C-alpha positions as CSV (number, residue, x, y, z in Angstrom):
1,M,64.4,-23.6,29.9
2,K,63.0,-22.9,26.5
3,K,59.3,-22.6,26.0
4,L,57.8,-24.6,23.2
5,I,55.1,-22.6,21.3
6,L,52.9,-24.6,19.0
7,L,51.1,-22.6,16.2
8,L,47.8,-24.5,15.6
9,P,45.8,-23.7,12.5
10,I,42.6,-21.8,13.2
11,I,39.6,-23.5,11.7
12,L,36.7,-21.2,10.8
13,L,33.5,-23.2,10.7
14,A,30.6,-22.5,8.5
15,F,27.3,-21.9,10.2
16,V,23.7,-20.6,9.5
17,N,21.5,-18.7,11.9
18,V,17.9,-17.4,11.5
19,T,16.0,-14.9,13.7
20,V,13.0,-12.6,13.7
21,N,12.7,-9.3,15.5
22,K,9.4,-10.3,17.2
23,K,7.2,-13.4,17.4
24,N,4.0,-11.8,18.7
25,V,2.6,-9.0,16.6
26,Y,-0.7,-7.1,15.8
27,P,-2.3,-7.3,12.4
28,G,-0.3,-5.4,9.8
29,E,2.7,-4.9,12.1
30,E,6.2,-5.1,10.6
31,V,8.2,-8.4,11.0
32,V,11.9,-8.6,10.1
33,L,13.3,-12.0,9.3
34,T,17.1,-12.2,9.4
35,I,19.2,-15.1,8.0
36,E,23.0,-15.0,8.7
37,A,25.5,-17.4,7.0
38,T,29.3,-17.7,7.4
39,G,31.5,-19.3,4.9
40,N,33.2,-18.7,1.5
41,D,30.7,-19.9,-1.0
42,I,27.2,-18.8,0.2
43,R,24.0,-19.1,-1.7
44,F,20.6,-17.9,-0.4
45,P,17.2,-18.9,-1.8
46,N,15.0,-16.4,-3.6
47,I,12.4,-15.4,-1.0
48,T,9.5,-13.3,-2.2
49,K,6.7,-14.6,0.1
50,I,6.5,-15.8,3.6
51,G,3.4,-17.8,4.0
52,N,0.7,-15.8,2.1
53,F,2.4,-12.5,2.8
54,S,4.7,-10.8,0.2
55,V,8.1,-9.6,1.2
56,Q,7.9,-5.8,1.1
57,G,11.6,-5.0,1.4
58,N,15.0,-6.6,2.0
59,A,18.6,-5.7,2.8
60,V,22.0,-7.4,2.5
61,T,25.2,-6.8,4.5
62,Q,28.5,-8.6,4.1
63,N,31.6,-8.8,6.3
64,I,34.9,-10.4,5.3
65,T,37.3,-11.7,8.0
66,I,41.0,-12.7,7.3
67,L,42.7,-14.6,10.1
68,N,46.1,-16.1,9.6
69,G,45.7,-15.8,5.9
70,V,42.3,-17.5,5.9
71,M,39.4,-15.5,4.4
72,Q,35.8,-16.0,5.5
73,K,32.6,-14.1,4.7
74,K,29.6,-13.4,6.8
75,V,26.5,-12.5,4.8
76,T,23.3,-11.3,6.5
77,K,20.0,-11.0,4.6
78,S,16.9,-9.3,6.1
79,Y,13.3,-9.7,4.8
80,I,10.4,-7.4,5.9
81,F,6.8,-8.5,5.7
82,F,3.5,-7.5,7.4
83,P,1.3,-10.5,8.4
84,T,-2.3,-10.0,9.2
85,K,-2.9,-13.5,10.4
86,T,-0.8,-16.0,12.4
87,V,1.9,-17.5,10.1
88,T,4.8,-19.9,10.3
89,V,8.1,-18.9,8.7
90,P,9.0,-22.1,6.7
91,S,12.4,-23.8,6.7
92,F,14.7,-22.4,4.1
93,E,17.7,-24.2,2.5
94,I,21.0,-22.2,2.6
95,Y,24.0,-23.5,0.6
96,V,27.4,-22.9,2.3
97,D,30.7,-24.3,1.1
98,G,29.2,-27.3,-0.6
99,K,26.8,-28.2,2.2
100,T,23.1,-27.5,2.5
101,Y,21.8,-26.1,5.8
102,K,18.1,-26.0,6.7
103,T,16.8,-23.3,9.0
104,E,14.3,-24.0,11.8
105,P,10.6,-22.9,11.2
106,I,9.5,-19.9,13.3
107,K,5.8,-19.3,14.3
108,I,4.6,-15.7,14.2
109,V,1.5,-15.2,16.3
110,V,-0.8,-12.4,15.2
111,T,-3.3,-11.2,17.9
112,K,-6.2,-8.9,17.6
113,P,-5.4,-5.6,19.3
114,K,-7.5,-3.8,21.9
115,Q,-8.1,-0.1,21.6
116,S,-5.1,1.8,23.1
117,H,-5.4,4.1,26.1
118,N,-2.5,6.4,25.6
119,P,-2.7,9.8,27.4
120,N,-1.2,11.7,24.4
121,Y,-2.7,9.9,21.4
122,K,-6.1,8.4,20.5
123,L,-7.5,6.8,17.4
124,Q,-11.2,6.2,16.8
125,I,-13.4,5.0,14.0
126,G,-17.2,5.1,13.7
127,A,-20.1,5.0,11.3
128,N,-23.4,7.0,11.1
129,K,-25.3,3.6,10.7
130,T,-24.4,0.0,11.1
131,D,-27.5,-1.8,9.9
132,V,-28.0,-1.1,6.2
133,Y,-29.2,-2.5,2.9
134,I,-27.0,-3.3,-0.1
135,G,-26.4,0.0,-1.8
136,E,-27.4,2.2,1.2
137,P,-24.7,4.8,1.9
138,I,-22.7,4.9,5.1
139,I,-20.6,7.8,6.4
140,F,-17.5,6.3,8.0
141,K,-15.2,8.5,10.1
142,I,-11.6,8.1,11.2
143,K,-10.4,10.5,14.0
144,Y,-6.8,10.8,15.2
145,Y,-6.3,12.8,18.4
146,Q,-2.9,14.2,19.4
147,K,-2.1,16.3,22.5
148,A,-1.2,19.8,21.3
149,N,2.1,19.8,23.2
150,Q,3.3,16.6,21.3
151,T,5.7,17.0,18.3
152,P,6.2,13.7,16.5
153,Q,8.4,13.5,13.4
154,S,6.1,11.1,11.5
155,I,2.5,9.9,11.7
156,E,1.2,6.9,9.6
157,I,-2.5,6.1,9.9
158,Q,-3.5,2.7,8.5
159,K,-6.3,2.7,6.0
160,P,-9.2,0.4,7.0
161,D,-9.9,-2.8,4.9
162,F,-13.0,-1.8,3.0
163,N,-13.4,-5.1,1.1
164,D,-16.9,-5.7,-0.3
165,F,-17.6,-1.9,0.0
166,F,-17.5,0.8,-2.5
167,S,-15.4,3.5,-0.8
168,R,-14.5,7.2,-1.4
169,L,-12.7,9.7,0.8
170,F,-14.7,12.9,0.4
171,N,-13.6,15.1,3.3
172,K,-10.6,15.7,5.4
173,R,-10.3,18.4,8.1
174,E,-8.2,19.4,11.1
175,Y,-9.4,21.2,14.2
176,Q,-8.7,21.5,18.0
177,E,-10.9,19.8,20.5
178,G,-9.9,20.6,24.1
179,D,-6.3,19.8,24.6
180,F,-6.1,17.7,21.4
181,L,-5.4,18.4,17.8
182,V,-7.8,16.3,15.7
183,S,-7.4,15.0,12.2
184,E,-10.7,13.7,10.7
185,Y,-11.2,11.6,7.6
186,D,-14.7,11.0,6.1
187,Y,-15.4,8.1,3.8
188,L,-18.5,7.2,1.9
189,L,-19.1,3.5,2.0
190,I,-21.7,1.5,0.0
191,S,-22.1,-2.2,0.7
192,Q,-21.9,-4.4,-2.4
193,K,-22.8,-7.7,-0.7
194,S,-25.0,-8.9,2.1
195,G,-23.4,-10.2,5.3
196,N,-21.8,-9.3,8.6
197,Y,-18.6,-7.2,8.5
198,Q,-16.1,-6.0,11.0
199,I,-13.9,-3.0,10.0
200,G,-10.8,-2.4,12.1
201,P,-9.1,-2.1,14.5
202,I,-6.7,0.1,12.6
203,M,-3.4,1.5,13.9
204,A,-1.4,4.7,13.8
205,K,2.4,4.6,14.0
206,I,3.9,7.8,15.6
207,G,7.6,8.3,15.1
208,Y,9.9,10.2,17.5
209,L,13.6,11.0,17.1
210,T,15.8,9.6,19.9
211,N,19.5,10.0,20.5
212,T,21.5,6.8,20.8
213,S,25.2,6.0,21.0
214,P,26.5,3.5,18.4
215,V,29.7,2.9,20.5
216,N,29.4,1.5,23.9
217,D,32.4,3.3,25.3
218,P,32.4,6.4,27.5
219,F,35.6,7.6,25.9
220,F,33.8,8.4,22.7
221,N,31.0,11.0,22.9
222,I,29.2,9.9,19.7
223,T,25.4,10.1,19.3
224,A,23.1,9.3,16.4
225,S,19.4,10.1,15.9
226,T,17.0,7.3,15.1
227,L,13.2,7.0,14.8
228,K,11.4,5.2,17.6
229,Y,7.7,4.3,17.0
230,I,4.7,4.3,19.3
231,T,1.8,2.2,18.0
232,V,-1.8,3.3,18.8
233,F,-4.8,1.1,18.0
234,S,-8.4,2.1,17.3
235,N,-11.7,0.4,18.2
236,S,-13.6,-1.8,15.6
237,V,-17.0,-1.3,13.9
238,K,-19.4,-4.0,13.0
239,I,-21.7,-3.5,10.0
240,T,-24.7,-5.7,8.9
241,S,-25.6,-5.5,5.2
242,K,-29.1,-6.8,4.2
243,P,-30.2,-7.8,0.7
244,I,-32.7,-5.7,-1.3
245,P,-35.5,-6.9,-3.6
246,Q,-34.3,-8.7,-6.7
247,D,-33.5,-6.7,-9.9
248,S,-33.7,-3.3,-8.0
249,I,-31.3,-0.4,-7.3
250,Y,-31.1,1.2,-3.9
251,G,-32.2,4.8,-3.9
252,K,-34.7,7.4,-5.1
253,F,-34.5,8.3,-8.8
254,K,-36.3,10.1,-11.6
255,A,-35.8,9.2,-15.3
256,S,-36.6,11.2,-18.4
257,L,-36.1,10.6,-22.1
258,S,-36.1,13.4,-24.7
259,V,-35.4,13.8,-28.4
260,D,-34.1,16.8,-30.4
261,K,-36.9,16.3,-33.0
262,T,-40.1,14.3,-33.3
263,V,-40.5,14.9,-37.1
264,A,-37.6,14.4,-39.4
265,K,-36.7,13.5,-43.0
266,A,-35.8,10.0,-43.9
267,D,-32.3,8.9,-42.8
268,T,-31.8,12.2,-40.9
269,P,-30.0,11.5,-37.5
270,I,-32.2,12.0,-34.4
271,T,-30.6,12.5,-30.9
272,A,-32.3,10.9,-27.9
273,T,-31.1,11.7,-24.4
274,L,-31.7,9.5,-21.3
275,K,-31.3,11.3,-18.0
276,I,-31.5,9.7,-14.5
277,T,-31.2,11.9,-11.4
278,G,-31.5,11.3,-7.7
279,C,-29.6,9.8,-4.7
280,G,-28.6,6.2,-4.3
281,D,-26.3,3.5,-5.5
282,F,-25.1,5.0,-8.8
283,S,-22.2,2.5,-8.7
284,D,-24.8,-0.2,-9.5
285,M,-26.4,1.7,-12.4
286,P,-26.8,-0.7,-15.4
287,D,-25.7,0.1,-19.0
288,F,-29.1,1.3,-20.2
289,T,-30.1,1.1,-23.9
290,L,-33.3,1.9,-25.9
291,N,-35.9,-0.4,-27.3
292,V,-36.4,0.9,-30.9
293,N,-37.8,-1.0,-33.9
294,N,-37.3,-0.1,-37.6
295,A,-34.3,2.0,-36.9
296,T,-30.5,1.9,-36.5
297,L,-29.3,2.8,-33.0
298,Y,-25.8,4.3,-32.2
299,P,-25.4,4.5,-28.4
300,Q,-22.8,6.8,-26.8
301,K,-20.9,6.2,-23.7
302,P,-22.8,7.1,-20.5
303,I,-21.7,10.1,-18.5
304,L,-22.0,9.8,-14.7
305,K,-21.5,12.7,-12.3
306,T,-21.8,12.1,-8.5
307,Y,-21.5,14.2,-5.4
308,I,-22.2,13.9,-1.6
309,K,-25.4,15.5,-0.4
310,H,-27.0,15.1,3.0
311,N,-24.8,12.1,3.7
312,S,-25.9,10.3,0.5
313,L,-24.4,9.7,-2.9
314,C,-26.4,11.7,-5.4
315,G,-25.8,12.3,-9.0
316,E,-26.8,12.4,-12.7
317,Y,-26.6,9.6,-15.3
318,I,-26.8,10.8,-18.9
319,R,-26.6,8.7,-22.1
320,K,-27.2,9.9,-25.6
321,F,-28.2,7.8,-28.6
322,T,-28.2,8.6,-32.4
323,I,-31.1,7.1,-34.2
324,V,-31.5,6.8,-38.0
325,S,-34.5,5.5,-39.9
326,D,-36.4,5.8,-43.1
327,K,-39.7,4.8,-41.5
328,D,-41.9,6.0,-38.7
329,F,-40.8,4.4,-35.4
330,T,-41.6,4.5,-31.6
331,I,-39.1,4.6,-28.7
332,K,-40.6,2.3,-26.2
333,P,-40.6,3.3,-22.4
334,L,-37.5,2.4,-20.4
335,S,-38.0,1.3,-16.8
336,F,-36.2,0.0,-13.8
337,K,-37.0,-0.8,-10.1
338,A,-35.7,1.5,-7.3
339,F,-35.8,0.5,-3.6
340,D,-35.6,3.2,-1.0
341,G,-35.4,1.0,2.1
342,K,-39.2,0.8,2.5
343,K,-40.8,0.2,-0.9
344,V,-40.0,-0.6,-4.5
345,T,-40.9,2.0,-7.1
346,L,-41.0,1.5,-10.9
347,V,-39.0,4.4,-12.5
348,K,-40.3,4.8,-16.1
349,T,-39.8,7.1,-19.1
350,A,-42.5,8.1,-21.5
351,Q,-43.1,6.6,-24.9
352,I,-42.0,8.8,-27.9
353,K,-43.3,8.5,-31.4
354,I,-41.2,9.8,-34.3
355,K,-42.7,10.8,-37.7
356,I,-40.4,10.3,-40.7
357,L,-41.3,12.5,-43.7
358,G,-41.0,10.7,-47.0
359,S,-41.5,7.2,-45.5
360,P,-41.9,4.6,-48.3
361,K,-45.6,3.9,-49.0
362,K,-47.3,1.3,-51.1
363,S,-47.4,2.6,-54.7
364,T,-49.0,1.4,-57.9
365,D,-46.7,3.5,-60.1
366,N,-44.5,0.6,-61.1
367,I,-47.3,-1.8,-61.7
368,V,-47.8,-2.3,-65.5
369,E,-51.1,-3.7,-66.6
370,P,-50.7,-6.2,-69.4
371,Q,-51.8,-4.7,-72.7
372,K,-54.0,-6.5,-75.1
373,I,-52.7,-6.3,-78.7
374,I,-55.5,-6.7,-81.2
375,I,-54.3,-7.0,-84.8
376,K,-56.9,-6.6,-87.4
377,K,-56.6,-8.1,-90.7
378,S,-56.8,-4.7,-92.3
379,V,-53.6,-3.4,-90.6
380,N,-50.9,-2.2,-92.9
381,Y,-47.7,-4.1,-92.0
382,I,-45.5,-1.3,-93.5
383,Y,-46.8,1.1,-90.8
384,I,-46.1,-1.5,-88.1
385,L,-42.6,-1.9,-89.3
386,L,-42.1,1.8,-89.5
387,A,-43.4,2.3,-85.9
388,F,-41.0,-0.4,-84.7
389,F,-38.0,1.5,-86.1
390,V,-39.2,4.8,-84.7
391,G,-39.5,3.2,-81.2
392,L,-35.9,1.9,-81.4
393,I,-34.7,5.4,-82.3
394,I,-36.7,7.0,-79.5
395,G,-35.3,4.5,-77.0
396,F,-31.8,5.1,-78.1
397,L,-32.2,8.8,-77.8
398,S,-33.8,8.6,-74.4
399,R,-30.9,6.4,-73.1
400,Y,-28.3,8.8,-74.5
401,V,-30.0,11.8,-72.9
402,K,-30.1,9.9,-69.5
403,I,-26.5,9.1,-69.7
404,T,-25.3,12.5,-70.7
405,K,-27.6,14.3,-68.3
406,N,-25.5,16.5,-65.9
407,E,-26.6,14.5,-62.7
408,P,-23.8,14.1,-60.1
409,T,-22.8,10.4,-59.4
410,I,-22.5,9.0,-55.9
411,I,-18.7,9.3,-56.3
412,Q,-18.9,13.0,-57.1
413,K,-21.3,13.6,-54.2
414,I,-18.8,11.9,-51.8
415,K,-16.0,14.0,-53.0
416,K,-17.9,17.2,-52.3
417,A,-19.8,16.2,-49.2
418,N,-19.1,17.5,-45.6
419,Q,-19.2,15.0,-42.8
420,K,-23.0,15.2,-42.1
421,E,-23.8,14.9,-45.9
422,L,-21.3,12.0,-46.1
423,F,-23.1,10.3,-43.2
424,N,-26.4,10.5,-45.0
425,L,-24.9,9.4,-48.3
426,L,-23.4,6.2,-46.7
427,L,-26.4,5.1,-44.7
428,P,-27.9,3.1,-47.6
429,Y,-24.7,1.0,-47.6
430,S,-24.6,0.4,-43.8
431,N,-25.1,-3.4,-44.4
432,D,-21.4,-3.5,-45.4
433,S,-19.2,-3.9,-42.4
434,R,-16.6,-1.5,-43.8
435,I,-19.2,1.2,-44.3
436,E,-20.7,0.6,-40.9
437,T,-17.3,1.2,-39.3
438,I,-16.9,4.5,-41.2
439,L,-20.4,5.5,-40.1
440,K,-19.5,5.0,-36.5
441,R,-16.5,7.2,-36.9
442,L,-18.5,9.9,-38.6
443,E,-21.2,9.7,-35.9
444,R,-18.6,10.2,-33.1
445,N,-17.1,13.1,-35.0
446,I,-20.5,14.8,-35.6
447,Y,-22.1,14.2,-32.2
448,N,-19.2,13.6,-29.7
449,G,-16.8,16.2,-31.1
450,E,-14.1,13.6,-31.9
451,N,-11.6,14.0,-34.7
452,N,-11.5,10.5,-36.3
453,K,-9.8,10.4,-39.7
454,I,-12.2,9.9,-42.6
455,D,-10.4,8.7,-45.8
456,K,-12.6,9.6,-48.8
457,K,-10.4,7.6,-51.2
458,E,-11.0,4.5,-49.1
459,I,-14.8,5.2,-49.1
460,I,-14.8,5.7,-52.9
461,K,-12.9,2.4,-53.4
462,I,-15.5,0.6,-51.2
463,I,-18.5,2.2,-53.0
464,K,-17.0,1.3,-56.4
465,D,-16.6,-2.3,-55.2
466,L,-20.2,-2.4,-54.0
467,E,-21.6,-0.7,-57.2
468,N,-19.3,-2.6,-59.5
469,V,-18.2,0.7,-61.0
470,T,-15.1,0.6,-63.1
């Protein structure tokens, strides 16, 4: 009896599948979304965000299967993201062989962690004060404890979320405390807004190498090393930040104002220096300027130097100004309010008077009294006519002598002037925007040590234009 064998065609069906590696995570923990599609013509959407969280990495793998001459592809795409709040992975549309498939939404629940109690690892955070004013410094510490006999291959400690705080890492040290090796990180925090804040918990990921077999067959003795992670969570810290009196800066400060000269010639640059020292919220220091009348003020960029002293942010604020005037003037006192947590103090500089030599004074030299001309009948008109011609000759000669006098012109002076001389020569023309720009370049060269290009040909062209010189 003969057997009848029927060869039936194998039909490979297209399908789409979506999975996540975990549905319950702690804030900032890694979630891997995997979408798998089988078919010939496969098109995935462009996924850059899942909920409000950006995709931090992705991977693609592809397998091709040929069965009875029929080829089919299987494409797998993975997306990595780190949610800090509960989020739902939305439905995505996948195009496979002319059909559109929709994936099922998946909810990822993010729960607040509790501090870990691992015998080999500990993570702690703390602050030297938790009830502060805006601008008051806080010393915030992170301590990671590891048993001395442990040898992890990698340690990743999460940085706390310091939103609404100025933060600076200023100290890092390692030491042994009993059976533990301790890594300590010290941050300076300064609150920028009033309110109640919670910092942490934060986590540490500790990676260990483990040996695994990629082939589940005792015949093959193959092993591979992979990293396995242990997650350790810290406690949390609550901080209350209170407002300070309006228009004040937190801290204790001293301010002084000095000048390089109190007596100067007209249009000679004078340098004034504002200096503020102390401890407090230097990050909130305003852009101070001077109140000066009858003078032109050229402020330089402020220089701020800060350091940590006695758990406070201390420092020095310096700003210099170049002042030019042809009249006596007064630099009025500069002041601001400082709040030290108990009282408000007015920080104030002294008033400074500047004497300018050669200041313009009221003069009667140019006032010409009208002359009375009395002509008597007995005057000889020939003498009058002769005197008229003599006056013309004298006027012509005086004009000629003035023109031919060997007095350098403004153009000649510009050609020979150094930068300081050029600065003084151009000051009378500072109303012109082009000259004002050149004056600022010169001022930065002279007093800031910069090397801005000064084109004398350009300057001469502008002066000729202003003086209508041909």
